[in-house]
C-alpha positions as CSV (number, residue, x, y, z in Angstrom):
1,M,37.8,-28.9,29.5
2,N,34.1,-27.1,29.9
3,N,34.3,-24.5,33.4
4,D,30.8,-24.0,32.8
5,P,29.3,-24.3,36.5
6,H,25.5,-25.9,35.5
7,V,27.2,-29.6,33.5
8,N,28.1,-30.0,37.3
9,L,25.1,-30.2,38.9
10,S,24.4,-32.4,41.1
11,D,22.2,-33.4,44.2
12,G,23.1,-31.6,47.0
13,D,25.2,-28.8,45.5
14,Q,24.3,-24.9,47.0
15,C,23.5,-23.2,44.4
16,T,23.0,-19.2,44.0
17,V,20.0,-18.5,41.5
18,I,21.5,-15.5,39.3
19,A,18.8,-15.7,36.2
20,G,14.9,-15.8,36.4
21,T,12.1,-15.3,38.4
22,H,14.2,-16.2,41.4
23,K,17.7,-14.8,40.8
24,G,19.5,-13.9,44.1
25,K,18.2,-17.1,45.4
26,A,19.9,-19.4,47.5
27,G,20.3,-23.1,48.5
28,I,20.3,-26.9,47.5
29,V,19.9,-28.5,45.2
30,R,17.2,-31.2,44.8
31,D,15.8,-33.2,41.7
32,I,17.5,-32.4,39.2
33,N,15.0,-33.4,35.7
34,V,16.1,-33.7,31.6
35,S,13.0,-32.3,30.6
36,K,11.4,-33.5,27.2
37,T,12.6,-30.9,25.2
38,G,16.0,-31.6,26.7
39,H,16.3,-28.1,29.3
40,I,17.7,-29.6,32.7
41,T,14.8,-28.7,35.3
42,I,16.1,-28.7,39.6
43,T,14.6,-28.1,42.8
44,V,16.4,-25.3,45.2
45,V,15.8,-25.9,48.5
46,Q,16.0,-23.4,50.4
47,E,17.4,-22.5,54.4
48,N,13.6,-21.8,55.5
49,G,12.1,-25.2,53.2
50,V,10.9,-23.5,50.8
51,R,11.5,-25.2,47.5
52,F,11.4,-23.9,43.7
53,K,11.6,-24.7,40.4
54,T,14.0,-22.8,38.3
55,L,16.1,-24.0,34.8
56,G,19.3,-25.5,35.4
57,R,21.1,-22.2,33.2
58,N,19.5,-19.7,35.4
59,V,22.1,-21.5,38.9
60,V,25.4,-21.3,39.4
61,V,27.3,-24.2,41.7
62,E,28.6,-22.5,44.8
63,R,32.2,-23.7,45.4
64,G,33.2,-24.1,48.7
């Protein structure tokens, strides 16, 4: 069984960024894509409406 939180990303999940430029920010996952090189890219929408893009490997999904 794979417990990697990055594998289970889905639109609408609450997440926190743990690495990269946006480290420490949190929001809701939107617009999941796979790049030509095979990396998962996502758009995160913060509570205040600000959007940013990051790699899927840089976030963990918050389970409620």
